[in-house]
C-alpha positions in Angstrom: -19.7 0.2 4.1 -16.0 -0.3 3.4 -13.4 1.4 5.4 -9.7 1.4 5.0 -7.5 3.0 7.6 -3.8 3.5 7.1 -1.3 3.9 9.9 2.4 3.8 10.6 3.6 6.8 8.7 5.9 9.4 10.2 9.3 11.1 10.0 12.3 8.9 9.4 15.9 9.5 8.4 17.3 8.4 5.0 18.2 4.8 5.2 15.6 4.1 7.9 12.5 1.8 7.8 8.8 2.1 8.4 6.0 -0.4 8.3 2.6 0.9 7.1 -0.6 -0.9 8.0 -3.9 -0.8 6.3 -6.8 -2.1 8.4 -9.9 -3.0 6.4 -13.5 -3.2 7.7 -16.9 -3.4 6.2 -15.8 -5.8 3.4 -14.3 -9.3 3.4 -10.6 -8.7 2.8 -10.3 -12.3 1.5 -12.1 -11.2 -1.7 -10.0 -8.2 -2.5 -6.7 -7.5 -4.0 -5.0 -4.6 -2.2 -2.7 -1.9 -3.5 -0.5 0.8 -1.9 -0.2 4.1 -3.8 1.6 7.3 -3.0 1.3 10.9 -3.9 4.2 13.3 -3.5 3.7 17.1 -3.5 3.1 18.4 -7.0 2.9 14.9 -8.5 0.2 12.5 -9.5 -0.7 9.5 -7.3 1.2 6.4 -8.4 1.3 2.7 -7.6 3.8 1.5 -5.1 2.9 -2.1 -4.6 -0.1 -4.5 -5.0 -0.9 -8.0 -3.7 -3.5 -10.5 -4.9 -6.4 -11.8 -2.8 -4.5 -15.0 -1.8 -1.2 -13.2 -1.3 0.7 -15.3 -3.9 1.2 -12.6 -6.5 2.7 -9.2 -5.9 3.7 -6.2 -8.1 6.1 -3.4 -7.3 6.9 0.0 -8.9 10.5 0.1 -10.2 11.6 2.8 -7.7 10.8 0.6 -4.7 11.7 -2.9 -5.9 14.1 -4.6 -3.5 13.3 -2.1 -0.8 9.6 -2.4 -0.1 7.6 -5.5 0.7 3.8 -5.9 0.6 2.1 -8.6 2.6 -1.3 -9.4 4.1 -2.9 -11.1 7.0 -6.5 -11.8 6.1 -7.2 -13.1 9.6 -6.3 -9.7 11.0 -8.0 -7.8 8.1 -4.7 -6.0 7.6 -2.3 -5.4 4.7 1.2 -4.2 5.4 3.9 -2.3 3.5 7.4 -2.8 4.9 9.6 0.0 3.7 13.4 -0.3 4.1 16.3 1.9 2.9 14.0 4.9 2.7 15.1 7.8 0.5 13.9 11.4 0.5 12.1 10.8 -2.8 9.9 8.3 -0.9 8.3 11.2 0.9 4.6 11.2 0.1 1.1 10.5 1.4 0.6 6.7 1.2 -2.8 5.3 0.5 -4.1 1.7 0.5 -7.0 0.7 -1.8 -9.1 -2.4 -2.3 -9.9 -4.1 -5.7 -12.7 -6.6 -6.1 -10.5 -8.7 -8.4 -11.8 -11.2 -10.9 -9.4 -13.9 -9.7 -7.7 -14.8 -6.4 -4.4 -14.5 -8.1 -5.0 -11.3 -10.0 -3.1 -8.2 -9.1 -3.5 -4.8 -10.7 -1.5 -1.6 -10.7 -4.3 0.5 -12.4 -5.8 3.0 -10.0 -9.2 3.0 -11.7 -9.6 -0.7 -11.0 -9.7 0.0 -7.2 -13.1 0.3 -5.6 -12.3 1.6 -2.1 -9.6 3.9 -0.8 -8.2 5.0 2.6 -7.5 8.5 3.7 -3.7 8.2 3.6 -0.8 8.4 6.0 2.1 10.8 5.6 5.6 9.5 5.2 8.5 12.0 5.4 12.1 10.9 4.8 14.5 13.7 5.9 17.6 14.2 7.9 
């Protein structure tokens, strides 16, 4: 049974940084592309970033390009989201999700493509 557990969220001031972690168990992380999504109050859940099985290809939503970095360590069964220069509009619950991709280089930003989801971690950016 797949389990994805996010951690690393919290309260941070504007301009600050956080690193989110997504620990995966019950499935072989090597065979899954991973995405980070977020849902702000009153808004729909949206893609933040995604990474292919082999870590070579990544994709980012326009609002986070140049500020967020997704990475993975398959040996540790963990995917990371480094978030720098945080803004109040980054406040949301952040979720990681796993996609049994058709290719080791494939990356998708489509939510319905993802098979397993974590419970989320709250990120609040406020002074």
